[in-house]
C-alpha positions as CSV (number, residue, x, y, z in Angstrom):
1,M,11.0,-11.9,-30.8
2,Q,10.9,-15.3,-31.4
3,D,10.6,-18.4,-29.1
4,S,14.1,-19.3,-29.8
5,D,15.2,-15.9,-28.0
6,F,13.2,-16.6,-25.1
7,Q,14.8,-20.2,-24.6
8,K,18.3,-18.8,-25.0
9,A,17.3,-16.3,-22.4
10,F,16.1,-19.1,-20.2
11,D,19.0,-21.4,-20.9
12,F,21.4,-18.4,-20.0
13,L,19.7,-18.0,-16.9
14,A,19.8,-21.8,-15.8
15,Q,23.7,-22.0,-16.6
16,D,26.7,-21.0,-14.3
17,N,24.4,-20.1,-11.6
18,H,23.2,-16.9,-13.1
19,E,20.1,-17.5,-11.3
20,G,22.2,-16.4,-8.0
21,V,21.6,-13.0,-8.8
22,I,17.9,-13.3,-8.1
23,F,18.6,-15.0,-4.6
24,G,21.0,-12.2,-4.2
25,V,18.5,-9.6,-4.6
26,L,15.9,-11.1,-2.3
27,K,18.5,-11.7,0.3
28,H,19.4,-8.3,0.0
29,L,15.9,-7.3,0.4
30,G,15.5,-9.3,3.3
31,V,13.1,-12.0,1.7
32,N,13.8,-15.4,3.0
33,R,12.5,-18.8,2.1
34,Q,10.0,-18.8,5.1
35,C,8.2,-15.7,3.5
36,H,5.0,-17.0,1.7
37,Y,5.6,-14.9,-1.1
38,F,9.4,-15.9,-1.6
39,D,8.5,-18.3,-4.6
40,D,6.4,-15.6,-6.5
41,L,9.2,-13.0,-6.1
42,V,11.6,-15.8,-7.5
43,Q,9.5,-16.2,-10.5
44,E,9.2,-12.6,-11.0
45,G,13.0,-12.3,-10.9
46,R,13.3,-14.8,-13.5
47,L,10.7,-13.1,-15.8
48,I,12.6,-9.9,-15.2
49,F,16.1,-11.2,-15.8
50,V,14.6,-12.9,-19.2
51,Q,13.2,-9.5,-20.2
52,G,16.6,-7.7,-19.3
53,Y,18.6,-10.7,-21.4
54,L,16.3,-9.9,-24.5
55,D,16.4,-6.2,-24.0
56,Y,20.3,-5.7,-23.5
57,D,22.1,-4.2,-26.2
58,G,25.7,-5.2,-25.7
59,D,27.2,-8.5,-26.0
60,I,26.2,-10.7,-23.3
61,V,28.9,-13.2,-23.4
62,A,31.8,-10.7,-23.7
63,D,30.2,-8.3,-21.1
64,E,28.7,-10.9,-18.8
65,G,30.2,-9.1,-15.6
66,K,28.5,-5.8,-16.8
67,F,25.4,-7.6,-17.6
68,M,25.2,-9.5,-14.3
69,A,25.6,-6.1,-12.5
70,S,22.9,-4.5,-14.6
71,M,20.6,-7.6,-14.0
72,Y,21.1,-7.3,-10.1
73,H,20.1,-3.6,-10.4
74,K,17.0,-4.2,-12.7
75,I,15.5,-7.0,-10.8
76,R,16.2,-5.2,-7.3
77,W,14.1,-2.2,-8.4
78,R,11.3,-4.0,-10.1
79,L,11.1,-6.3,-7.1
80,I,11.1,-3.1,-4.7
81,D,8.2,-1.7,-7.0
82,L,6.4,-4.9,-6.8
83,L,6.9,-5.2,-2.7
84,R,5.7,-1.6,-2.3
85,K,2.7,-2.1,-4.7
86,Q,1.9,-5.2,-2.4
87,T,2.2,-3.6,0.4
88,K,0.2,-0.5,-0.6
89,Q,-2.6,-2.9,-1.7
90,A,-2.6,-4.8,1.6
91,E,-2.6,-1.3,3.7
92,H,-5.6,-0.4,1.6
93,Q,-7.7,-4.0,2.1
94,E,-6.7,-3.8,5.8
95,F,-8.9,-0.7,6.4
96,S,-10.3,-0.5,10.0
97,L,-11.6,1.8,12.6
98,D,-9.0,1.1,14.9
99,N,-7.1,4.4,14.3
100,E,-6.9,6.1,18.0
101,L,-7.6,9.2,16.3
102,I,-11.2,8.3,15.2
103,P,-13.7,9.6,17.6
104,M,-15.5,6.9,19.5
105,E,-18.9,8.2,18.5
106,I,-18.0,7.3,15.0
107,K,-16.5,3.7,15.8
108,E,-19.7,2.9,17.8
109,T,-22.1,4.2,15.0
110,V,-20.2,3.2,11.8
111,T,-19.8,-0.7,11.1
112,I,-17.8,-2.0,8.2
113,D,-18.8,-5.1,6.8
114,H,-15.6,-7.0,5.7
115,T,-17.6,-9.7,3.7
116,S,-19.1,-7.0,1.4
117,C,-17.9,-6.6,-2.1
118,D,-17.6,-2.8,-1.6
119,S,-14.2,-1.3,-0.3
120,P,-14.5,-0.1,3.4
121,V,-14.1,3.4,2.2
122,D,-17.0,3.1,-0.2
123,Q,-19.0,1.5,3.0
124,L,-18.0,4.5,5.1
125,V,-18.8,7.3,2.8
126,S,-22.4,5.4,2.1
127,N,-22.9,5.2,5.7
128,D,-25.8,7.7,6.9
129,F,-24.1,8.9,10.0
130,F,-20.5,9.5,8.6
131,M,-22.1,11.7,5.7
132,C,-24.4,13.5,8.1
133,L,-21.4,14.5,10.2
134,F,-19.2,15.2,7.3
135,D,-21.8,17.6,6.2
136,I,-22.0,19.6,9.2
137,C,-18.0,19.8,9.5
138,S,-16.0,22.7,8.8
139,A,-13.2,22.6,6.2
140,N,-10.7,21.8,9.1
141,E,-12.8,19.3,10.4
142,R,-13.4,17.7,7.1
143,K,-9.5,17.3,6.8
144,F,-9.4,15.8,10.0
145,L,-12.3,13.1,9.1
146,I,-10.7,12.4,5.7
147,G,-7.1,11.8,7.2
148,A,-7.9,9.9,10.4
149,V,-11.0,7.9,9.0
150,L,-10.6,7.5,5.2
151,E,-6.7,7.7,4.8
152,Q,-6.0,6.1,8.3
153,K,-3.1,8.7,9.2
154,T,-1.8,9.5,12.5
155,A,-2.1,13.0,14.0
156,T,1.5,13.7,13.0
157,E,0.8,12.6,9.4
158,I,-2.2,14.7,9.2
159,A,-0.4,17.7,10.7
160,H,2.4,17.3,8.4
161,H,0.3,16.9,5.3
162,Y,-1.6,20.0,6.0
163,Q,1.5,21.7,7.5
164,V,-0.3,22.4,11.0
165,T,0.6,21.6,14.5
166,K,-0.6,18.5,16.2
167,Q,-2.4,20.6,18.4
168,A,-4.6,21.8,15.7
169,V,-5.5,18.3,14.4
170,Y,-6.4,17.5,18.0
171,K,-8.5,20.7,18.3
172,W,-10.3,19.4,15.0
173,K,-10.8,16.0,16.5
174,K,-12.6,17.4,19.6
175,Q,-14.7,19.7,17.4
176,V,-15.5,16.5,15.3
177,Q,-16.5,14.6,18.6
178,A,-18.8,17.3,19.8
179,K,-20.6,17.2,16.5
180,A,-20.9,13.6,16.5
181,R,-22.3,13.7,20.0
182,L,-24.9,16.0,18.8
183,I,-26.1,14.2,16.0
184,E,-26.3,10.9,18.1
185,I,-28.3,13.0,20.8
186,E,-30.7,14.2,18.1
187,R,-31.1,10.5,16.6
188,E,-31.9,9.1,20.0
189,N,-34.5,11.9,20.4
190,R,-36.3,10.9,17.1
191,K,-36.6,7.2,18.4
């Protein structure tokens, strides 16, 4: 592809309100101008449009309606993928010990340094208390720890993932709490 091909694609995008397809997709996705990432998504939409223009096999001028419909769908799905990816990254970065399933014994003992370059999960796994607790837990109790603490899942999500009842998950939680208390008592006695 040459620079002139890219220029043709950008020129086509700029004429006859073709750019409106991008704004239509954003409106359909519920993204308005007040969203802090609106301009970024518009730019992404433009790049997707240009790439779609360059990749299109048919005669764009003769099949403009068909081309614009295909661009709408292409832009929509690519932006949905991008938004999902951003959401997943944000959820990962917002790791916290606020999950109500996490026993207080763990919350009080484990601290996450949000200024650290290490991810919260890496900090947690390198935490002596957490690893000691993890080591003495049964397989099911470990499932609970991984689900509730590391993956930030709810009791329902953990139960669904392991195909057990919520009551089973709460039982695992109580067992983990008891073991966490034992570790705390043992540490207090060593002091």
